[in-house]
N, C-alpha and C positions, 0 to 999 in steps of 0.2 A: 342455651337461648331461643326463646318462640316454641319450648318443647311443652309448656303446662297443662294447655287443655288436654292432650295427653297422658301427662303425668297426674293430671284431677279424677283419671277414669282407676288408675292403680291407689291412689290415696284412701278414692272414696271407699274402693271394695274392703280396702285393709279396716278403715276405720269401723265398719257395718259388714263385717262375711255374712253371707246369705248361709246360713246350718245347712242349709240343701239343694244350694243350686251356685252349680261354678260359673267361669265366665273367663274364654277364651279375647284377648286383645291379638290380632294380629297386625303391625306394624308391617309396612310398607313403604320403603322409599332406596331413592340414590343410590349407586356407591360412594361413601365418604358423605353420607348424610347425614348423621348420628347414630346409625340404627346402638348400634353396641355400644355407646357411651350412654344410650336412655334406659336401655338392659341394666348395665350398672349403678344410674339413679334406681332403676327398680329395685335393684339387690338392697342399696342404702333404705332406700323407703322399708322393705318388705323388714329387714333386718330391723329396722327401729320402731317396728312395729311388734318385735318376737316373732314373728312369721319363721316358717324352716325355707330356706331356698334352696332348691335344685335348678343349678347349671347344668348346659351342657350346648358346647362349638361347634357346629358342621363346616365340615369342610370337604371341598371335591377329592382330595387325596384318602379320605375314609368313605367316600360315597358307595363302595363295592365290601366296605363291613357290615358285615351281616346284626343288625343291633344293636351299633356301632353307638348313638347318641342316647338309646335308654341304656345301656350300660354305664354314659357318661354320668345322666341324671340320675340315674337308682342305687349308683354303685358309693354315693355322695357320703361326704365326713358327718355330713350335716344332718341325715336321718338317726335317728337311737340308732347305739349299737346293736340290740335285739331283732332289728329290724330288718337292718343292713343283713345279720348272719339268717336269715330267712328267705330272702331274695335273692344273696352273691349265687347261691346251686343253683337256683333260676334261670339267671342270667345266664351263669356259665352253657347250662344244657341247651338254650335257645341256638346260645351261641354257634354252639356245638351241631347242633342238629339243622343247620341248615347247608352244611356243606357239600351236599349231594343233590339237591333238589335247587328247584327257582324259589325269589323270595314270597311269591304269592303264597307257593303253595307252603313252604313252613309256617307260615303267619296262620295257615290256615289250620294245618295238621296241630299247630299248638294254642292255639283259640283260648282255649282252656286255661293251660297255665300262664296265658299274659293274661287273663279276666280274673283271676282267681290266686294264682299264689304270687303275681308280680304287681297289680294294679290294685287289687281289692285291698292288704294290708296298708299302701298312700292311702286309697282315700276312707279307710278307715281312723287313721289319725289325723288327716283333715278334720274327722267331724270333731279332733279337740283340739287342734292347732292348726292354725290356718301353714296353709302350704303352696307357694307360690315357686311354680315351674317357669324356668326362664330358658327358652331357646333361641339361638343368632344362626341366621342363616338355613331356616330351614328351607332353602333350595337346591341345599348341597346334602339333605338328611340321608341317609341311607334309605331304600322301598322299604324294607322292614322295618323299622321305626316308623315310619308315616305311614302304615298299615296297624301298625298296633296303638299309635296314637291317633288314629282318626275310632277307635273302640273307644280308648277314653271319653275324646270330647263328645260320641253318641250317646253316653252316661254323664257326661255335668249336670243334670238337671237335678241327680240326685248323689255328685260328691261334690263337697263345700273345696274347690280347689279354684287359682288364680294362676292360668297358663300365658305369660308374655310371647309372642314370636316373631324372630324379624326374617323379615324374606325381600330380595330385590329386586325392587317394581321394574314390571316391563314395560318399556314403550311399547310397544307394541299394543297393549291390552288383552295377551291373549296370554292364557296361565294355565299350570301344568294340570292336569288331574287330582294331584292332592290339593292343592289351593283351592279348585274348585268346588272339593267336595266340600272345605272347612267350611266355604261360604255358605252353604247349603243351612247351617243349622245358624238356632236363634240365639245359641250363649255364643256366638263368634262374631266381633265386634273389628270390624277394619276400620285402620288408621293408617293416614299418609304423612310421611317427613319431605315437608315441602323444602326450600333454597329457602336460604335466611333471606333479609326483607334485607334493604339497605340501610334501614333503620339498629334493626339486630347489629349489621355489621359493625356500626357504628358506636353503638351500645359495647360491644364487647371490643373492640380497637379500644377504645376509652379507659375499659377497665384494667388491660393489660400490658396496653401503651402510656395511655395518658392522652388529656382532651384534646391538646396539642401534638399529639402527634395525629389519633386520629381527623382532627379535622384536615389535617393536609396530608395522607395518605390513603383516608376511608373509598374515596373516589379510584385511585389506583387500585386498592387490594380488592372492592367490589369486582371491580373487571378483572384481574387475573384470577379471581376464585370464581364469578358466577353464585358467591352467597353458599357454593359448598365449603362443611364448617371443616371438613381434613384439611385442602385448599389455605384456608383461606387463616387455618394455625399454621400450621408449615410459613404462609408468609409474615406471619409474627415472631416466629420464631427465627424466622434467618432478619427479621430487620431487628431484635435484640441482638444477636450476633453482629452485627455489620451494617445491616442497609443496604443489602443487596442481594436479590430474588436466588438463590440459591441452587443448583443441579441437588446438592443432597440435603438442602430442605425439600421445598417448593416440587422442585420436580421428582424425587423421590416418592413426598405423597401422591404427585398424581402416577407416577409408575403404580403406588400400592394399588390406585381407587383401577388401574388398567389390570391389573393380575388380577384381582377377585372378581373382573363384570364376565361375562363369557367369554369365551376361546378366541369366537366374533370380531367381538369389537378390539381386543389387544391386535390379532390381526391388520385393521382397518388401521387403529391408528399409527400399526408400526408401518403400514404403507404410506398415510398420508405424511409422516416424516422423511422420508427415502422419497417420497418425491414432490412433495410437496402444497403449502393448501389449496393450491389454487384446483386440485384431482378434483376431477368432481364423479359422482359416482360409477358410472360408467366405467372410468377409472381404475377409479381401485376396488373396482368389481374384476377387470381382467389382471392384476395384479396380484390379488388373492384367490384368482378363482374362486369366486362366488358372486351370486347372481344380485342386482341389481337391486332386489326384496330387501336381503340379506344388508347389504351394505348402508342402506337406505336405513335402516332398522337400527344399525350400530351407531350411527352417525345422530338420529335423536335420542338416545339413551342415553350416547357420549353430552351429548349437548344438554337434556336432561339434568345431567349431572355437574351442569358444572365447567366439563373438561376443557368445553368449545363454543365458540361463538362466530355466527351467521357461518360454518365449517372449518374454521380452523382452533387451531390451539391459540391459547390468552396468551400465550409466554413465548417469546424463543427458548426459553428457557426447555418450557416441554416437551418442541420437540428433537432439544440436543439430550434432552436425556433418553428420550425410548428408542432413537440412534446408539446412543451409548451401551441403551441394555438387548439390543437387537442383537442375536448369536451370530456369528461370523456364518454360516453358511445359506441362515439365510437372508441376512443382508447383501452376501453376492445375490443371489437368486433373484430379490427385491430390485437389485440396482439393473439387473440383465434384463429382467422383463421391464422393467422404466425404461430403460433405452431403446428396447425393440419396439415398442408400444409408440413411444416421439417420434422412432424412427419412419414407423409405419405411418402418424400421421404425416409427415411432412412437415414436422418444427424444426427449428435451426437445431444447424446441428452441432452448437454449443451444450446445446440440451441435453439430446443427450450423450457425448460425450462426456458431460458431467459424467453421469450415469457406468457410462464404462470403463471410466478412473477408478471410479471408486470402487466398484465390480471388482477391478486386476486383471479383469479375463476380455478377452477377445474372439469368441468363439466360431465368430461368424465373418466370411471378407466386407459384410457391408459395413459391419464393425471400424477393423481395421481405418479402409476411405471415410467414415466420420473421425475420428480420430485425427488422421491426417489433416483432413478438412478445418477441422476446429480449430487446430496448432497453430494451420495459418490463420485464421482470423486472428488468434489470440495474438500472433507476435505482431498483426498487424497495428494489432489495436496496445500495445505496447504492456501488454499482460503474461508477461513472462515467464511465474510462475506457473502459470493455467497452463502455457503452451507445453514447458515441462514434464506437469504431471500427464496431458496427451500423448504426449513424444514418448514418454517414458513406458505407457501403458503401451503404443503402436509395436511400440520394439520390441518387445518380449513377443508379441504375436507373429509377428513377418515373416514371414518364408522365402520368397523375391530377394535374390543378391542384392539386386542393381535398387528396389525400395528401402531395402534396409541400411542400405550409404544413403539412398536419399533423408531416410530419417536420424538420420546419426550427423548430416550435416545439418538439418535443422534444427536438432540438439546443440551441435555449436552456435550455432547463431543464437538461441536462446540463454545461453550461457553467456556469452559476450556479452549479450546485454546486460549482467548482473558481474560476471567479472570477470574478463578476458582473458584471464590467468588457469581461471577453472578450465576453459576450452580448450585449453594445448591436449589433453589427452583422446578428444576428440579430433581437433585438426590433425596430428600425427597419423592418426589412424586414416586418417581420409587419403593421404598423401596415396600409400597402397590402392584404392579404388581408383583415384587417376593413373597411376598404375596398369592398372587392370580396367582403363578405359570404362567403370561405371559410374561418373559422375560426370551429371550435367555439366556443358561447357560454361556456362554462369555459375553455379556452384565453387566451381576449379577456377573461378577466376576472384570469386571474394575470399576461397583459398586461400591462395599467393597473398593478399592483402593483411589477411587475420596473420598468418607464420611472419610478415615483414612486420606487421606491427611488436608479434609474441618474441623478435631478436632471433624468430627461426632462418636466415637466412639461407642457408645451404638448401633446405627442403623447398623454399620457395623457390631457388635460382631452378631447381629439377623441374620443377611443376612448369617453373615458363617455359623452359627447352622442349616441354614436351608440346605443350600452348601453343609454339612457333611453328614448330615441328608438325603437328596437325595440321595447323592454319594452313602452311606449305603447300604441304602434300595432298591436301584434298581437291583445288583445284584445276593441279595437274594432270593428276587421277582420274579427271572425269567422274568424281564420284560424289555423287549427290547426298551433301551434308544430312543428318538423320535432322530430328526434329530437336530444335531447340537447342544447335549448334549458334551462337553466335555469328552476327551476319560479317563476310570478311570483305573489306580487312573493318570495317563500323569498328565493332565495340575493341578487338583488341588493340585497334589502334588509340581508342581513345584510352585506355588501360598500359600503352606504352608510355603519351605521352602524360598521362599521370607521375607514369616512374619515374618521368626524366624529370619531372618538378618535385618529386618525395624520396623516394629509394635511387637517386642518381644512379652508382652504380649498377646498377640493374637492369636499366632499361637498356633495350635492344637500340636498334636503329629503325628509328618510326620511318617508315613505309610514308609513304605519300596516301594516305586516308582521303576519305571523301572530304569537299571544303565544308569547314567548320559555317551554319551557317549560324544566324543569329536566336535567338531564345525564341522566338515566333515560330522558326519550323523546327521547335523541340518534341518530344512525341507528346500529345496530351493528356494522356497518363504518368500521374507517378509512380511509376515502376522501373525494373530495371534498367530498360534502353535508358530512360529519362536522367537517370541519376549516372548512369556511365557517358552518355552526353555529355553532363554535365561535369559532369570530371575530366572529363574531358578541355571542352571547352577552355574552362577555370588553368589548368592546369597550361593550356598552349599558348592561353592569352598572358600569363605569366612568365614563362621559360623564353615566348617571342615578342616581349614585354609589349605588350597590344591591351594597354592599361581598357581604354572605352571599350572594348570589347569582353576584356574582365570582370571591370564592373557590372557591366548592364545585363552578364549572366550572373554575378554575385545578386546582386537585387530578384533575376529573375526566378535562384534558386531556392533563396530566403525568402520570398514572396510565396512560394509554390510551396513552403516545409509544413507539416502538420505534425506536431511533436504527439498528438495525439494515435496517430499513423504512423509505422514503422515500417521499413523498406532495405533491401541488403543495397548498403553505400551511402545510403540518406545522410548516415551520418558525419561519413568521410566530405560526402560532396557539401555539408553547414560546416563543419571546419574550415576546410577550403575556401566556400564563398568568404566566409567573415573575413579570416583569413586574407583573405586578397583584397578587401576592400581594407582592410590596417595598412598591409604592404602599398598600397594605392596612397596612403596618406589620409584616409576616409575615415577618419576616427568619430568624427559625431554622426556618421548613416551609421558604422555600425552598432556603437553602442544603440542609436535608435532601431536596429534590426535587434538587437539582444532585448530587448526591452517589448520590443514588439511580440517575440518569441517565446518569451513570457506571459504574455498576457491573452495569449490565442493557446495556453496549451490548460486543460482541465486534469488537475489529479498532479502526480508530480511525475514527470519521465521514469523512466531505466538510471540504474546508478551510473553508467556508460553514455547515457545521452543527458545527465546533469552534468556531468566529468567535463564532458566536451564545450557544453555550454558556458563554464565555471571556468576553462581555465583559455577559451577564444574571450572572455568578456572580461578576464584578469589583465593578459596582455594589453587588453584597449582601455582600461583602468594606467597599466603604468605608463603606456605610452604618451596618455593625455596629464598624466602627474597627480591622480588621485594615487596612491602609493598603501595608503591603509586601506582603500575598497580591492588593490590589485593582493595584495594579502589573503583578506579575508576569500574574496573569488577564490585565489589562489589553494588556499588551503582547503576550501569545499572541494576543489577537481581531483584533491590529493584524498580525503576523505571518504566519495563517491567512489572511486576509483581507485587502488593500491598503486605503487609508485612500478610493484611487478606486473600489474596487469594493463600500466601505460607503456610498458617493453619501451620500444625504442622512442614512442612520441611522449615518456617522459621530460626529454628536454625541454618538451615548450610550459609544461606548467613548473617545472626547476628554476628554468631561466626567469620565468616571471618574476618567483620568489626571491631566488637569489637576488636580481638586481633591486627589487623594492626595497628587500631587506637592508641589503648595503646604502642605498639613496637614504633610507629614513635614519643608519648609523645603528640597526639592528647588527652589526656582525657577528656575535654570534650566532644568531638563528641562520643566519647565511652559512656561516663554517661548516655547520649542522649541516648543512642541505647538500655543500661542495665536497663533505668527505662522504657522502652519501655513495656506496656501491650501484654504480652504473655502469649496462653492458654496452662494447665496444661498438656495437653495429648499430647505437643511435650517433655516433658519429659521420655513418655515412648514410643518415637520412638529413632532409632539410632538420626536421626537429633538433637535431643536433647543434645545428650556427646558434639558436635560440640561448643551448645551453650553453658553450665555449663564450659569445662572448658577453653571456650574464657574469661570468667567472672572469674573465677578463676584466670588467670592472670589479668586483671582489677585491681582487688583487690589488689592483691601482687602491683600491682604499684600505689593503693592507701593505701599502708603502714596496710592495711586490712589484715591480717596473716592468721586469723583464719577465718575468711567467705571466704578466698579464699583456704583453705584449707578446709573446707568444700562441697565446688564442687569438691577440686579433688575428696576427698575420693566417693562423689556422684556417677563419674562416676565410680571409682573402683569397688563399691557397685551395681551399676544399672548393668555392664559389666558382673558381673561376675555370678548375677544373670541369667542371660539372657546366658551364655556360650561363650561370645563373649569377651574372655577379648584379645585382641588384641591392643596393640601400635600402631600398624597401625593407629586404629582409630584414638586416642588418647593418647598419653604415660602420663597415669592420672601418675603412681609412681611416675616418678622425676619430674615432676611441685609439686606431694603429699610432696617430700624430700625436695624442693626447701623448701616448707614453715613449714615445720617441721626444719629445720636448721634456720631461719631467727625468729624462735620461742625457738631456744636455746638447742632441740630435736633430738643430734644428731645420739642417736639408732633406734630411729622410723625411721629416716632418713635412714641409712646405709641399715637397713633391706631392705627397701622399694628397695632402688638400686640394694643389691644381688638380688630381687625376678625376679626384671627387667632382670639382666645380667643372672638368670636364666634360660628365658621364650625359648623353642626351638622357632625352625626357622629359617634360615638363611638369609628370607628375612627382618626380623628386624634390619637391619644394622642403620640404622639412628635411633631407640631406643635403642641400642647399643651404639652407638657413646652418646647418652644423659648421658646414665648410665655412662658412664667411664669418664665423664665429671666432674662427681659428685663424684664418686668413688676416684678420684683425693685428694678430699677434705679429704675422710679416711687414707689417703694412706702416707707415709714417703713423706722428701722434694727431695730425691732422687728418688721413681717413677712414679712422680708426671708427670717431660717433656714426660716421654712414653705412661704415660694413655693421656694427652692427646694430645701426636702430633698422637696416632691414632685417633684419638675421631676425631683431625681434621680432616686426609688423609678421612677418611668414609664419613664423614660432604662434604669435596667438591666433592667428585668423585659421590655424590650425587644429587651434585645442594641445600644444605641446606646452606642459606649464611646469614643468620640471626644466623641463631646457629653457624656458623663456628665462624663469628666475635665473639662472646662472649665465642668458646672453646680456640679462640685465645688470649681472653684476660687476661682467666686464663693460659693460657700456660707463656705467657710472664711476668706476675707476678712469675711463677713457677720459670722461668729464672734470674727472679729477686731477688728473693729468697735464688737462691744460688750463687746468686754473680756472675751471667753473664748478667751485666749489658747494652752491646753492644749488646747481641743477645738479652736482653729483650725488649729494645728499638726497634731495626728492626719488632719485633712479635707487640709489639705495636702498632707499627704505620701502620702493615698492617693490621692490627685487627680492625682500625681507616677506613682504605680505607675502606674494606668491609663493615662497620655499613656505612659508610657515602653512599657507595653503595644504599643500604637498604632502608638509608632515617631513621633510627633509632635514631634519634637525641637524645634523651635521653645515650645509649650507646655512642653515640660518645662523647658526654661532660663526661661523667666517664672516659674514658679513654684518650683522650685530650681535657681539656676546652678552651686553646685558640686558638686553630685548626679553620682557618677559610674555609666556602668552597669552593666548585670551583668556575671556572672563572664564570661572568655573561651571561645571553642570547643572551647580544650582540654580542658572541663573538664565539656563537654556529655553525651560518652557514662558519664561516671561518677554524674552529676547522674540524669542518665535512668535507670541501675540503680536509685541509689535513689529514688527516687518511685517507681518501679513495685512498691518492697517496705512501701507506704504502701497501709492499709485504707480501705475508702471510708469510714468517720467521718473518720479521720485527712487522707483528701485533699480530703474537704467546706471541713472547716473551716481545713487549711489553703488553701484556694482562697478562700476570703470574710472571712484574715488576708493574705492579698496583695493584694487589693481593699483595705485601710483597716478593718476594723470593726475595734471594739473586741473583748473576750470578749466584755461585759456583751451587747453588739447581737448578737453572734454567741448568746448564750446563749436570747436574746429569739425571734429566725429562726426558730433547730433548735428551741427547746420546750426546751433542757436546762439545766440550771446551769454558772454562770460557772466553778466549779470544777473542771466535768468537762473544759468549754474549755481548761482552763488543761492538764489532767491533759492531752488528745491532742497542745496545740501541744508541749509537754513532750520528748512521743515524736517527737514529727515534726522538732523541733529535734535529735534525739541520733540520730533515721535521716539525715536529710539533713547534720547536721555543719555544721550552724549555731546560732548567738550569741542571733538575734532575730529577728522576723514579717520587718524589715528589708531581711533576708539571703536569703528565701523565693524560689526561681528561681519567676518570671517565669510561665513552663508552666505551673504549678499554677493560674493562671486563668481556663483553661478546664474545670476542674472545675467552676467556680463555678454549673452550672445544675442 
């Protein structure tokens, strides 16, 4: 393509060779421009014209081989046999005569043999038969061959030869003495091969890929190749193989161009691949130890060849291929130089740390500091894998014992974010650092939490004993605490309160620490002090039943949380804050906080963070009655962090899943979870209460009432022993009362229900509603509707749909027992609708065995469009109708007339194409708030 003008000269000479005059065509071009392909075309044209073609390819590896290029030319099978017999001894003699002297002297001494014994027979042959000499890459030709050919060029006026030479174009415009001497002669014509034009690129692509592909891909291929024929050919080949730019195709073609260029060009390209596209000429000069002029010439040459555009590689595959081709030793040196350069320039530590980690060496003290600082930044921003690379590089170079332990602690923290179980090897090793007093006290407290999570209770207890001992000893001995020691008793006090809340058997005597202030008194920065104080305040509010204080701190913590910045203890504070809202019955607030956290994050958090958020939301959904979503979130929590990784905290997601599956009637799935192996240490933590409570309800569903009662009473025993008898965590009394009733022991059941109702605390509205539902069992038929209605109103206000359905079921039966059959049918129907929306199939079958479900999925899109057409008033009234309210009840709640309700519902039925309220879609229930 676009080489016809140059080929026309060759064809013209072949058509009318001058009997007494020769010609030299010097073809210049960048690497990959198609010079070798041009020579092939010349050879084909010459052979078609029945000319003798003499070929030679010069190479940098044979640059020091005397007369190497001449031997390729004149020892050619294309020459007549008799002529070769005359020439071969001359060539061997020439090559042997140069071993002990310089090339120039050898050529001068053997000038007569070269002219009369070598060139003269060939020129005599050319007088009768056209001879075409093709020499590729003459910039790599040995000096002896260069000098000899100049003799021949000077005599072309009487030698009818055509010589076609190719040479790598120099971006600087300067040339070697050989090139300059060539251009002095009138018989020499210099021709340059330019990159392919956009039109040529499109034409070539159309021929090889088809017109459609050419239209679609030509702009991209032109951008990636810069018109370089070699790169373009590789792109076309890659497209044929699979449609992606490949290292084996495009990358190898670019690499071939670099290796065929001058050595400085390859070195600069490698430095660019290591340092990045934004490197300046001065920076590249430092990396390759060259002056700026040399670097700029290399950049211009690569740009002219189409390898670069605006000083950058044209495709990411290019840099990746150059890096892969870089020898290991050179790679290490380039990365070390790049790191040192960035450090001296005051660049961001992450930039220098990247190169240090790639080099795998930390040769100087500053490098260790850079890696540690960069790892801290990476952990703060949740880039765990990057932090691990930096820390592993730093660990191998660290010589200070205390620093080595600090690095090990950070490694444990980083691996914790990916998989807590994988960090255990670091945690066990760190216990030795604590015993030898080599670990920062803050890191020591974090170590306690991580060991307890991974049910290494004994190691955690030993470290706690050391912490308490040292904290008690320092003030009495009058010794100033070392830098970094937590304030006594503030932060250790916060940790003790957290232990009392989460791992009560290990909690020590909580000494009178500083008076807990409100969130406005918390540290301004979200560092270790903030998260520990938050944990202490949240735990204290839970243990001491200070609901208002706990909710205030929970809102503050979740408002301050930034999932894009990680910090030790932050995940524990987040989980505790969300569960505090759940325990206090603020399910809507907790759900809103989860949505807010999800909206505020950029990208995906680490597996540990995602697992914690999923587990918390699963429990929220379970208590709201959204059983299917509870299962989805619970499964996600265990997918991000395995049961082994959850350790003692596994009781939370496992308990949620067991109870959700049980309420949905999926007993096989619940059985699989119940029969899984779990650590005994889980039952010495607050998380074990969730598991025991869920397993008890599973046993109830399996008609194993004695086992269920045992689990519920175990919850009560543990909560009483720990001083945490809070129904908001698990309402064990009402569940145990149900088990007693199933066993026929009404007295024990009634005692537990009364105890539940006698518990103080206005925040326990849900547990009170559960108790009122059971108290109706022990009341007269006339009192039952009042108790059950009060319970239903509370559960509806708190958003507990599943328990609302059970309560409405009992309320319907209570009305039926009093002979109010129509009222009973309405309430039972409403209970079924709520249970159906919860996907509580066993409860649905119990209420209305013959009722089918909602419409199938094929109608979902049409239904969603219709629902979207409802006004706000229509939507609110329809949602209450879905919940089973009568027109009069809706009117009373919304302070409108029953006639207005009926008019709105009529319009709703028409828009949704349904006949009555029983046919209203269940998705309207979400609008009932």
